[in-house]
C-alpha positions in Angstrom: 63.7 47.1 66.8 66.7 46.0 68.8 69.0 46.3 65.8 67.9 49.9 65.1 68.4 50.7 68.8 71.9 49.2 68.6 72.6 51.2 65.4 71.5 54.4 67.1 73.7 53.7 70.1 76.7 52.9 67.9 76.1 56.2 65.9 75.7 58.2 69.1 79.0 56.8 70.5 80.7 57.6 67.2 79.3 61.1 67.3 80.3 61.7 70.9 83.8 60.4 70.2 84.1 62.7 67.2 82.9 65.6 69.4 85.5 64.8 72.0 88.3 64.7 69.4 87.1 68.0 68.0 86.9 69.7 71.4 90.4 68.4 72.3 91.8 69.6 69.0 90.2 73.0 69.4 91.5 73.2 73.0 95.1 72.3 71.9 94.9 74.9 69.1 93.5 77.6 71.3 96.1 76.9 74.0 98.9 77.3 71.5 97.4 80.7 70.4 96.9 81.8 73.9 100.4 80.8 74.9 101.9 82.6 71.9 99.8 85.7 72.7 100.9 85.6 76.3 104.5 85.3 75.3 104.2 88.2 72.9 102.5 90.4 75.5 105.2 89.5 78.0 107.9 90.4 75.5 106.2 93.7 74.7 105.9 94.4 78.4 109.6 93.9 78.9 110.5 96.0 75.9 107.9 98.8 76.1 107.8 99.0 79.9 111.0 100.9 79.7 109.5 103.5 77.5 106.3 104.3 79.4 104.8 103.4 82.7 101.3 103.8 81.3 102.1 101.5 78.4 103.6 98.9 80.8 100.5 99.0 83.0 98.3 98.7 79.9 100.2 95.7 78.6 100.1 94.1 82.1 96.3 94.5 82.2 96.1 93.0 78.7 98.2 90.0 79.7 96.0 89.4 82.8 92.9 89.7 80.6 94.4 87.3 78.1 95.2 84.8 80.8 91.7 84.9 82.2 90.3 84.3 78.7 92.6 81.4 78.1 91.7 79.9 81.5 88.0 80.2 80.8 88.4 78.7 77.4 90.5 75.8 78.7 88.0 75.1 81.5 85.0 75.3 79.2 86.5 72.9 76.6 87.7 70.6 79.3 84.3 70.5 80.9 82.6 69.8 77.6 85.1 67.1 76.7 84.6 65.4 80.0 80.9 65.7 79.8 80.9 64.1 76.3 83.2 61.3 77.5 80.9 60.7 80.5 77.8 60.5 78.2 79.7 58.2 75.9 80.6 55.8 78.8 77.1 55.9 80.1 75.6 55.0 76.7 78.0 52.0 76.3 
């Protein structure tokens, strides 16, 4: 009985570690995408803002919206990673 409990805890720790790695990898990948999108929007804003005030305002709104999405995604993944690490430490 004790051996199966130890095996379960070992498997749970391995699974939690894998989840943390996956969340961290997803966060890093999404952060790169968000940063690239932000940079592209910023470049478009600089270029197209000269053409039309409405277009400039629209791009500025898109940039702000993108930044909010990136921040929410980052915070969500960071919270989940921290929660998994906390659970992993508690189960050790």
